C-alpha positions as CSV (number, residue, x, y, z in Angstrom):
1,M,-0.1,0.2,-0.1
2,I,1.0,3.9,-0.7
3,T,-0.2,6.1,1.9
4,I,-0.3,9.8,1.1
5,E,-0.3,12.0,4.1
6,N,-1.1,16.0,4.1
7,L,0.8,16.2,1.3
8,T,1.6,19.8,0.1
9,K,4.0,21.7,-2.4
10,Y,5.0,25.5,-2.5
11,Y,6.6,26.9,-5.1
12,G,7.5,30.2,-3.6
13,S,4.3,31.8,-1.7
14,N,2.2,29.7,-4.6
15,R,0.8,26.5,-3.1
16,A,0.8,23.8,-5.9
17,V,-0.4,20.9,-3.6
18,N,-2.8,21.3,-0.7
19,H,-2.5,18.9,2.2
20,I,-4.0,16.0,0.6
21,S,-4.2,12.6,1.7
22,F,-5.0,9.1,-0.1
23,T,-4.0,5.7,-0.4
24,I,-3.6,3.5,-3.1
25,N,-4.6,-0.2,-1.9
26,D,-2.9,-3.6,-3.2
27,N,-4.2,-4.8,-6.6
28,E,-5.9,-1.6,-7.4
29,I,-5.6,0.8,-10.4
30,L,-6.2,4.4,-9.6
31,G,-7.1,7.1,-11.6
32,F,-5.7,10.4,-10.6
33,L,-7.7,13.2,-12.5
34,G,-7.7,16.8,-13.1
35,P,-7.5,20.0,-15.3
36,N,-4.2,21.3,-16.5
37,G,-2.5,22.9,-13.5
38,A,-4.6,21.0,-11.2
39,G,-1.7,19.3,-9.2
40,K,-1.5,16.2,-10.8
41,S,2.3,15.9,-12.3
42,T,3.6,17.3,-9.3
43,T,1.8,15.2,-7.0
44,M,3.1,12.1,-8.8
45,N,6.7,13.5,-8.8
46,M,6.5,13.4,-4.9
47,I,5.2,10.3,-4.5
48,A,8.3,9.1,-6.6
49,G,10.6,11.1,-4.7
50,Y,11.7,12.7,-7.5
51,L,10.6,16.1,-6.2
52,P,10.8,17.3,-2.6
53,M,7.8,18.1,-0.5
54,S,7.6,21.0,1.2
55,D,5.0,19.0,4.0
56,G,3.5,15.6,4.2
57,K,4.4,12.1,4.2
58,V,4.6,9.7,1.7
59,T,5.0,5.6,2.4
60,I,5.4,2.6,0.2
61,N,5.2,-0.6,1.8
62,G,5.6,1.4,5.1
63,A,9.1,2.7,4.1
64,D,9.1,6.8,4.2
65,V,10.0,8.0,0.9
66,T,12.3,10.7,2.8
67,K,13.9,8.7,5.2
68,E,14.1,5.6,3.4
69,P,14.5,6.6,-0.2
70,L,16.4,3.5,-1.6
71,K,13.8,1.2,0.5
72,A,10.8,2.5,-0.9
73,K,11.6,3.1,-4.4
74,R,12.9,0.0,-5.1
75,N,9.0,-1.3,-4.7
76,L,8.3,1.6,-7.1
77,G,8.2,1.9,-11.4
78,Y,7.4,5.6,-12.4
79,L,6.9,7.0,-15.9
80,P,6.9,10.8,-15.9
81,E,4.7,13.0,-18.1
82,I,8.5,13.4,-20.3
83,P,9.8,9.7,-21.1
84,P,13.5,9.8,-19.0
85,V,15.0,8.0,-22.3
86,Y,18.5,9.4,-23.9
87,P,18.2,9.6,-27.6
88,D,21.8,8.8,-28.3
89,M,21.1,5.2,-26.8
90,K,19.9,2.2,-28.7
91,V,16.5,1.0,-27.0
92,H,18.2,-2.5,-25.8
93,E,21.3,-0.4,-24.4
94,Y,18.8,2.1,-22.7
95,L,16.8,-0.6,-20.9
96,S,20.1,-2.5,-20.2
97,F,21.4,0.4,-18.6
98,C,18.0,1.2,-16.5
99,A,18.2,-2.6,-15.4
100,G,21.9,-1.8,-13.6
101,L,20.5,0.9,-12.0
102,K,17.8,-1.0,-10.9
103,K,20.1,-3.7,-9.4
104,V,18.2,-6.3,-11.8
105,P,20.6,-9.3,-11.0
106,V,23.1,-9.8,-14.2
107,G,22.3,-13.2,-15.1
108,E,18.2,-12.0,-15.3
109,R,18.7,-9.1,-17.3
110,K,18.6,-10.2,-20.7
111,S,15.4,-12.2,-20.2
112,E,13.8,-9.3,-18.0
113,I,14.3,-6.6,-20.7
114,D,12.9,-9.4,-23.4
115,R,10.0,-9.4,-21.2
116,V,9.3,-5.9,-20.7
117,M,9.8,-5.5,-25.0
118,G,7.2,-8.3,-25.5
119,L,4.7,-6.5,-22.9
120,L,4.8,-3.5,-24.8
121,K,5.7,-4.3,-28.5
122,I,9.0,-2.9,-28.8
123,K,11.8,-5.7,-30.2
124,D,11.4,-4.6,-33.6
125,V,13.0,-1.1,-32.4
126,K,15.3,-2.3,-29.8
127,G,18.7,-1.8,-31.9
128,K,17.8,1.3,-33.4
129,L,18.6,4.9,-31.8
130,I,15.8,6.3,-29.4
131,R,16.1,9.7,-31.1
132,N,14.9,8.2,-34.5
133,L,11.9,6.6,-32.7
134,S,8.0,8.3,-33.2
135,K,6.7,10.0,-29.9
136,G,4.6,7.0,-29.5
137,Y,7.9,4.8,-29.4
138,K,9.8,6.7,-27.2
139,Q,6.7,7.0,-24.8
140,R,6.3,2.6,-25.2
141,V,10.0,2.5,-23.9
142,G,9.5,4.9,-20.8
143,F,7.0,2.7,-20.1
144,A,9.3,-0.5,-20.7
145,Q,12.0,0.9,-18.0
146,A,9.0,1.6,-15.6
147,L,8.3,-1.9,-15.4
148,L,12.0,-3.2,-15.0
149,G,12.4,-5.4,-12.0
150,D,8.3,-6.0,-11.6
151,P,8.3,-3.3,-8.9
152,K,5.1,-3.9,-6.9
153,F,3.6,-0.2,-7.5
154,L,3.5,1.8,-11.1
155,I,3.0,5.2,-11.0
156,L,2.5,6.4,-15.2
157,D,1.9,10.2,-16.1
158,E,0.0,10.2,-18.8
159,P,0.8,6.7,-20.5
160,T,-1.2,7.0,-23.6
161,V,0.0,10.3,-24.9
162,G,1.4,10.3,-28.3
163,L,0.0,6.3,-29.0
164,D,-2.3,5.8,-32.1
165,P,-5.8,4.3,-31.3
166,N,-4.7,1.0,-31.8
167,Q,-1.5,1.6,-29.1
168,V,-3.6,3.3,-26.8
169,A,-5.9,0.1,-26.7
170,E,-3.0,-2.3,-26.5
171,V,-1.5,-0.2,-23.5
172,R,-5.4,-0.1,-21.8
173,E,-5.1,-3.8,-21.8
174,L,-1.9,-4.5,-20.4
175,I,-2.7,-1.7,-17.7
176,K,-5.8,-3.7,-16.9
177,S,-3.3,-6.9,-16.8
178,L,-0.7,-5.3,-14.4
179,K,-3.4,-5.0,-11.4
180,K,-3.1,-9.0,-10.6
181,D,0.3,-8.3,-9.8
182,H,0.6,-4.9,-9.0
183,S,-1.3,-1.5,-7.8
184,V,-0.9,1.6,-11.0
185,I,-1.6,4.9,-10.3
186,F,-2.1,6.9,-13.5
187,S,-3.5,10.4,-15.1
188,S,-5.0,10.6,-17.9
189,H,-7.0,13.2,-19.6
190,I,-9.0,10.6,-21.9
191,L,-11.7,9.8,-19.2
192,S,-13.1,6.8,-21.2
193,E,-10.1,5.3,-20.8
194,V,-10.3,6.1,-16.9
195,S,-13.5,4.5,-16.9
196,A,-12.4,1.6,-18.8
197,V,-9.8,0.7,-16.3
198,C,-9.8,1.8,-13.0
199,D,-11.4,1.0,-9.9
200,R,-11.3,3.7,-7.9
201,V,-10.6,7.9,-9.0
202,V,-9.1,10.8,-6.9
203,I,-10.3,14.3,-8.7
204,I,-8.1,17.0,-8.3
205,N,-8.1,21.1,-8.7
206,K,-6.1,23.9,-8.1
207,G,-4.3,21.4,-5.5
208,D,-7.2,20.4,-3.6
209,I,-9.0,16.7,-3.7
210,R,-12.2,17.3,-4.7
211,A,-13.7,13.6,-4.7
212,I,-12.3,9.3,-3.7
213,D,-14.5,7.0,-5.1
214,T,-15.7,4.1,-7.3
215,I,-17.2,5.6,-10.5
216,E,-19.9,4.0,-9.9
217,N,-20.7,5.8,-6.7
218,L,-19.6,9.0,-8.2
219,E,-21.9,8.7,-10.9
220,R,-24.8,7.5,-8.6
221,S,-24.6,10.2,-6.4
222,F,-25.2,13.2,-9.4
223,T,-28.9,12.3,-10.1
224,V,-30.4,14.9,-8.7
225,S,-31.6,16.1,-12.3
226,L,-32.7,13.0,-14.4
227,V,-33.8,13.8,-18.1
228,L,-36.0,11.0,-19.8
229,H,-36.0,10.5,-23.7
230,I,-39.6,8.8,-24.7
231,K,-39.8,8.1,-28.6
232,I,-43.7,6.8,-29.2
233,K,-46.0,6.5,-32.0
234,G,-49.6,7.3,-32.3
235,S,-51.2,10.5,-30.6
236,K,-49.6,13.0,-29.6
237,G,-51.7,14.5,-27.5
238,K,-52.5,11.3,-25.3
239,A,-49.0,10.3,-25.1
240,A,-48.3,14.0,-23.6
241,S,-51.7,13.9,-21.1
242,I,-49.9,10.5,-20.0
243,I,-46.4,11.6,-19.5
244,E,-47.3,14.9,-17.7
245,M,-49.6,12.9,-15.3
246,T,-47.2,10.5,-14.4
247,K,-46.0,10.9,-10.5
248,G,-42.3,11.8,-10.9
249,V,-42.3,14.2,-14.2
250,K,-41.4,17.4,-13.8
251,E,-42.1,18.9,-16.8
252,I,-41.7,17.9,-20.5
253,T,-38.9,19.8,-21.8
254,A,-39.5,19.2,-25.6
255,V,-41.5,17.4,-27.9
256,D,-40.3,16.9,-31.7
257,D,-42.5,15.6,-34.8
258,E,-40.4,12.7,-36.6
259,G,-42.9,12.6,-38.9
260,E,-45.5,9.3,-40.0
261,G,-47.2,9.5,-36.8
262,V,-43.7,9.4,-34.6
263,Y,-43.0,12.0,-31.4
264,S,-39.7,12.5,-29.5
265,F,-40.4,14.0,-25.6
266,T,-37.7,15.2,-23.6
267,V,-38.9,15.1,-19.5
268,Q,-37.5,16.5,-16.9
269,L,-37.8,14.2,-13.8
270,E,-37.9,14.8,-9.9
271,G,-38.6,11.4,-8.8
272,D,-36.8,7.5,-9.3
273,S,-36.4,7.1,-13.4
274,D,-37.0,3.5,-13.2
275,S,-40.6,4.0,-11.5
276,V,-41.4,6.9,-13.8
277,R,-40.2,4.9,-16.8
278,D,-42.3,2.0,-16.0
279,A,-45.6,4.2,-15.3
280,V,-45.4,5.5,-18.5
281,M,-44.9,2.4,-20.7
282,A,-47.5,0.8,-18.7
283,E,-49.8,3.9,-19.7
284,C,-49.0,4.1,-23.4
285,L,-49.3,0.6,-23.7
286,K,-53.1,0.4,-22.5
287,N,-54.0,3.4,-24.8
288,G,-52.6,2.2,-27.5
289,I,-49.0,4.3,-27.9
290,S,-45.9,2.1,-29.0
291,I,-43.3,2.8,-27.1
292,I,-40.3,2.7,-29.5
293,E,-37.5,3.8,-27.3
294,I,-37.0,5.2,-23.6
295,Y,-33.9,6.1,-22.0
296,T,-32.5,8.0,-18.8
297,D,-29.7,10.4,-19.4
298,R,-27.5,9.8,-16.5
299,P,-24.3,11.3,-15.1
300,N,-21.1,10.0,-16.7
301,L,-17.7,10.4,-15.7
302,E,-17.3,13.2,-17.8
303,S,-20.4,15.2,-16.3
304,V,-19.2,14.7,-12.8
305,F,-15.6,15.7,-13.2
306,I,-17.0,19.2,-14.8
307,E,-19.2,19.8,-11.8
308,L,-16.7,18.7,-9.5
309,I,-13.7,21.4,-10.7
310,N,-16.3,23.7,-11.3
311,R,-17.3,23.5,-7.4
312,P,-15.3,26.0,-4.7
313,A,-13.0,23.8,-2.5
314,K,-14.1,23.1,0.7
315,K,-12.1,24.6,3.6
316,D,-11.5,23.6,7.1
317,G,-12.0,27.1,10.0
318,L,-8.4,27.3,10.4
319,R,-7.2,26.9,6.8
320,E,-9.7,29.7,5.8
321,L,-8.9,31.8,8.6
322,L,-5.1,31.3,7.4
323,D,-6.0,32.1,3.7
324,E,-7.7,35.7,4.4
325,M,-5.0,36.9,6.3
326,P,-2.6,39.2,4.5
327,D,0.9,37.8,3.1
328,E,3.4,40.7,4.1
329,S,5.4,39.9,1.2
330,G,2.7,41.1,-1.2
331,D,2.5,37.6,-3.2
332,S,-0.4,36.0,-4.1
333,D,-1.3,32.8,-2.2
334,E,-3.5,31.2,-5.3
335,T,-2.2,28.3,-7.0
336,G,-0.7,28.6,-10.4
337,D,-0.1,26.7,-13.7
338,E,2.5,24.2,-12.4
339,D,4.8,25.1,-15.5
340,E,4.8,28.4,-14.5
341,T,5.7,28.2,-10.9
342,E,8.4,26.1,-11.6
343,E,10.2,28.4,-14.2
344,K,9.3,30.8,-11.6
345,E,11.3,29.0,-9.2
346,E,14.2,28.2,-11.7
347,E,14.4,32.6,-12.2
């Protein structure tokens, strides 16, 4: 298990990550979501021990990343947003070099390198210079080095960037297969990919966690405004009367005439969608009205994500008081874009 406690990162007076806490369980795939500049890459860099934290604690299988870095990192494979490849090395040379850094036993290196090249399907380019590879192949080479040594935990920052649709599908299946022996945390802007792969998601914005839950629970919690779509063949007036009289219907918001006696109704609900649907279908059939299609618009991960990142962050009383106090330096304490804050620190 990886445990993150009160993890915080400041770049000068700009706070990029704000006292966040969560866990990555054994044999779990955890999606890490947020808009650009939300603090995702900063958080993943701190978990990996690549970036020092301003406050908080990260433990990997009980080893503190700050106090026992070598012990903690032995359990970790990391693919950062920009793959850490050496362009003047050939693929097999680079992976051999990485295997040495990870202390893979000499007698096992060849078989281990063959294993990860097979998983990422890069054996056909093993003799090529990395600089001559496409962006997608470079991404897969970076992924392969993360898998070397068979680490228990994998941190993957945008692992499918630069891949074509076929490669994306292959990597998605690879990530799902890794769950049997590994735990994976990965970030992605492709929400359908996250929905297909992840057991839980963490949604972060402006350095604050907005939600931690399964996708099913998040979608279920956003069912306050359901819309029912009904397509019928028969009397428009009779169908409208039946729909309006059904308990749980708030209003009919649109009616479209599709010709040949077919009408589509868009209905706003305020009750349970299943009971409304069943009642409408039963009454329509009694009155000789055919139901061609009936379905409910339900929240998906995309709508939940948009709703959550646009909500104001909740603050505890002490943190709210501290944020309202004037900054003697005159600098703003708002979280900025991660790239901009890194540039300011370097300057």
